[in-house]
C-alpha positions in Angstrom: 77.1 132.3 89.9 79.2 130.4 87.4 82.4 131.6 89.2 81.0 130.4 92.5 80.1 127.0 91.2 83.5 126.5 89.6 85.5 127.5 92.7 83.3 126.3 95.6 85.6 123.3 96.3 88.7 125.4 96.5 88.4 125.8 100.3 88.8 122.0 100.7 92.4 122.1 99.5 93.6 125.3 101.0 96.2 125.1 103.8 94.4 125.6 107.2 95.5 128.8 109.0 96.1 126.8 112.1 99.1 125.1 110.4 101.8 127.5 111.6 103.9 128.1 108.5 106.5 130.8 108.6 106.7 132.9 106.5 103.0 133.2 105.8 101.7 130.5 103.4 102.5 131.2 99.7 100.2 130.9 96.8 100.2 127.5 95.1 102.3 128.7 92.2 104.8 130.3 94.5 105.0 127.2 96.7 105.7 125.0 93.7 108.3 127.4 92.5 110.0 127.5 95.9 110.2 123.7 96.2 111.4 123.3 92.6 114.1 125.8 93.3 115.1 124.2 96.5 115.2 120.8 94.8 117.3 122.0 91.9 119.7 123.7 94.3 120.4 120.7 96.5 120.7 118.3 93.5 123.2 120.7 91.9 125.1 120.8 95.1 125.2 117.0 95.4 126.4 116.6 91.8 129.3 118.9 92.5 130.5 117.0 95.6 133.9 115.5 95.5 134.6 112.3 97.5 131.5 110.3 96.8 132.4 106.8 95.7 130.1 106.6 92.7 129.1 109.1 90.0 125.6 110.3 90.3 123.7 110.0 87.1 120.3 111.5 87.8 117.7 112.5 90.4 114.1 111.6 90.1 111.5 113.1 92.4 108.6 110.8 93.3 106.9 113.1 95.7 103.3 114.2 95.1 104.3 117.6 96.5 106.8 118.0 93.8 104.3 117.3 91.0 101.6 119.5 92.5 99.0 116.9 93.4 99.5 116.6 97.2 96.3 117.5 99.1 98.2 120.2 101.1 100.5 122.0 98.7 104.2 122.2 99.3 105.1 125.2 101.5 108.5 126.1 103.1 108.7 125.9 106.9 110.9 128.3 108.8 112.3 125.8 111.4 114.1 128.7 113.2 110.7 130.0 114.3 110.2 127.0 116.5 112.2 126.5 119.7 114.2 123.4 120.0 113.7 123.1 123.8 110.4 122.9 125.6 109.2 125.9 127.7 110.0 126.2 131.4 106.8 124.4 132.2 107.8 121.5 130.0 105.3 122.3 127.2 106.3 120.9 123.9 103.3 122.2 122.0 105.1 124.8 120.0 108.5 123.1 120.0 108.1 121.6 116.5 106.1 122.4 113.5 102.7 120.6 113.4 103.4 118.8 110.1 106.6 118.4 108.1 106.1 116.6 104.8 109.0 114.7 103.4 109.6 114.7 99.6 111.1 111.5 98.3 113.9 111.5 95.7 115.5 108.6 94.0 119.3 108.9 93.3 120.5 107.0 90.2 124.2 106.1 90.3 126.5 104.7 87.8 126.7 100.9 87.3 129.5 99.2 89.1 130.9 95.7 89.5 132.3 96.6 92.9 129.1 95.8 94.7 129.5 92.7 96.9 127.7 89.4 96.2 126.2 89.2 99.7 122.9 91.0 100.1 123.6 92.1 103.7 127.0 93.4 102.6 125.2 95.5 100.0 123.0 97.0 102.7 126.1 97.9 104.8 127.7 99.5 101.7 124.6 101.6 101.2 124.5 102.7 104.8 128.2 103.8 104.4 127.3 105.7 101.3 124.4 107.6 103.0 126.8 108.4 105.9 129.4 109.7 103.5 126.9 111.8 101.6 125.7 113.2 104.8 129.2 114.2 105.8 129.8 116.0 102.6 126.5 117.9 102.8 126.6 118.8 106.4 128.7 121.9 105.8 125.9 123.3 103.7 122.6 121.8 105.0 121.0 120.3 108.0 121.1 116.5 107.3 119.9 113.3 109.0 121.3 110.0 107.9 119.9 106.5 108.4 121.0 103.1 106.9 118.1 103.4 104.4 118.0 107.1 103.4 119.3 110.6 103.8 117.1 113.5 104.8 118.2 117.0 103.8 116.6 120.3 105.0 116.8 122.8 102.2 115.1 126.3 102.3 112.3 125.0 104.5 111.7 121.7 102.7 112.8 118.2 103.7 114.0 116.0 100.9 114.5 112.2 101.5 117.1 110.8 99.2 117.3 107.0 98.4 120.0 105.5 96.3 118.9 103.0 93.6 121.0 99.9 93.5 119.9 97.3 90.9 122.3 94.8 92.5 119.8 94.4 95.3 117.1 93.0 93.0 119.6 90.6 91.4 120.6 89.2 94.8 117.0 88.9 96.0 116.1 86.9 92.9 118.5 84.2 94.0 116.6 83.6 97.2 113.4 81.6 96.9 111.5 82.7 100.0 108.5 85.0 100.8 110.6 87.6 102.6 112.9 88.1 99.5 109.9 88.3 97.2 108.2 90.9 99.4 111.3 93.0 99.6 111.9 92.8 95.9 108.3 94.0 95.3 108.9 97.0 97.6 112.1 97.8 95.8 110.4 97.7 92.4 107.7 100.0 93.7 110.2 102.5 95.1 112.7 102.5 92.3 110.8 101.5 89.1 107.1 102.1 89.4 107.0 105.3 91.4 109.5 107.2 89.2 107.7 106.1 86.0 104.4 107.1 87.6 105.7 110.5 88.8 107.0 111.3 85.3 103.7 110.3 83.7 101.6 112.3 86.1 103.9 115.3 85.8 103.7 115.2 82.0 99.9 114.8 82.1 99.5 117.7 84.4 101.3 120.0 82.0 98.7 119.2 79.4 95.7 119.8 81.6 95.6 122.9 83.7 93.0 121.8 86.2 94.2 118.2 86.7 96.3 118.8 89.9 93.5 120.7 91.6 91.0 118.0 90.7 93.4 115.3 92.2 93.6 117.2 95.4 89.8 117.5 95.7 89.4 113.8 94.9 91.9 112.9 97.5 90.1 114.9 100.1 86.9 113.1 99.1 88.6 109.7 99.4 90.0 110.6 102.8 86.6 112.0 104.0 85.1 108.5 103.3 87.9 106.9 105.3 89.3 105.2 102.3 92.7 106.8 102.2 94.4 103.7 103.7 92.6 101.4 101.1 93.1 103.5 98.0 96.7 104.5 97.3 97.3 108.1 96.4 98.8 107.0 93.1 95.6 105.2 92.2 93.6 108.4 92.8 95.9 110.3 90.5 95.4 107.6 87.8 91.7 107.6 88.1 91.4 111.4 87.8 93.8 111.3 84.8 91.5 108.8 83.2 88.5 111.0 83.9 90.3 113.8 82.2 90.8 111.8 79.0 88.1 112.4 76.3 87.0 108.8 76.3 83.6 109.6 74.7 83.3 111.7 71.6 81.0 114.3 73.2 83.3 114.8 76.1 86.2 117.3 76.2 88.7 117.6 79.0 87.2 119.2 82.1 87.5 123.0 82.1 87.7 123.3 85.9 88.9 121.4 88.9 85.3 120.8 90.1 84.3 119.5 86.7 87.2 117.1 86.8 86.2 116.0 90.3 82.6 115.4 89.0 84.0 113.3 86.1 86.0 111.3 88.7 82.8 110.6 90.7 81.0 109.6 87.5 83.8 107.2 86.6 83.6 105.5 90.1 79.8 105.2 89.8 79.5 103.9 86.2 82.8 102.1 85.3 82.7 98.3 85.5 86.0 97.8 87.4 85.3 94.0 87.9 85.2 93.2 84.2 87.2 96.0 82.4 90.8 97.3 82.6 91.6 101.0 82.7 94.5 102.1 80.6 95.8 105.4 81.9 98.6 106.5 79.6 
C-alpha cells in the first residue's frame, strides 16, 4: 500500500504513448543522459570551430528539459521517421512529429570594443554572427538560423542558441522610452536571471532526489487549473524548492515526489504571500 501511495502520481508525468517518439521512449534517466550527451557534443563542436569572429567563453543551458524539471521529460526524436512531404492525398498528419521541444542555451562570448555604438547596428552584427555560426555548423548538423537565434538539431534534440551581448543593455540604457525599458527587461530575463535560476535549480535538484519529479507533478496541477499562463514555470520550481526546505524544525525534506507535491499544496494554502517574502536560495 505504501508503494502505491508514493507512486500514484507518476502516471501524470509519463510521456503519453500517442506521442510518436522513435526510438521508443527512454526511461527518465536515459533521456537525461541522452540530452546531456548531445548538449556536450554540440558545445564541444562549436568551441572547436575556426572562423567565428569572437572567442566563445561558456555555454549555459536555461532549458527546464536540461535540468530535469520539464513536465514531459526530454526524449530524442528520430526525425527521419517522419516524411517531409505530405501523402498523395495531401494528408500532413504524420509529416512532422507532434511536439518538438526546443532547449534554450545562452552563449557567452569574450568582451570586445568592436561592437558598434548604434543599437540597430548591433542587431545586424548579431544576425551576421548567427548566420556565420550556422554556416560553420551546417557540415555537421541540421541548422536553422534567424536574426535572433540559431537552432541546431543534435541526436534528436533541438537546441536554440542565443548569444549574450552586454553592449545591448548599455545602449538601451541611453534611451529613455518604454520600448527600450521593456526590451532591456526581457534581455535581463534571458541572459541574467534565467541562467542564474537554472544553475540554482540544477544545484538544488542534486541535493534532493525527488525534487524534479515533484516539480513536474506540481506543474501538471497548475496547468490542470488553467493557471500555466499566469504562473511562470520558474515560479513553480521556486515554490517547490521552498517546500523542500526544512523551514520548520519537525519537518525534514520530502522523501517522495508525492510528499513534495503535498508540501507544495500546503505552502499555497497556508503561506501569507501578501505580507511575507519567500527566500528560495
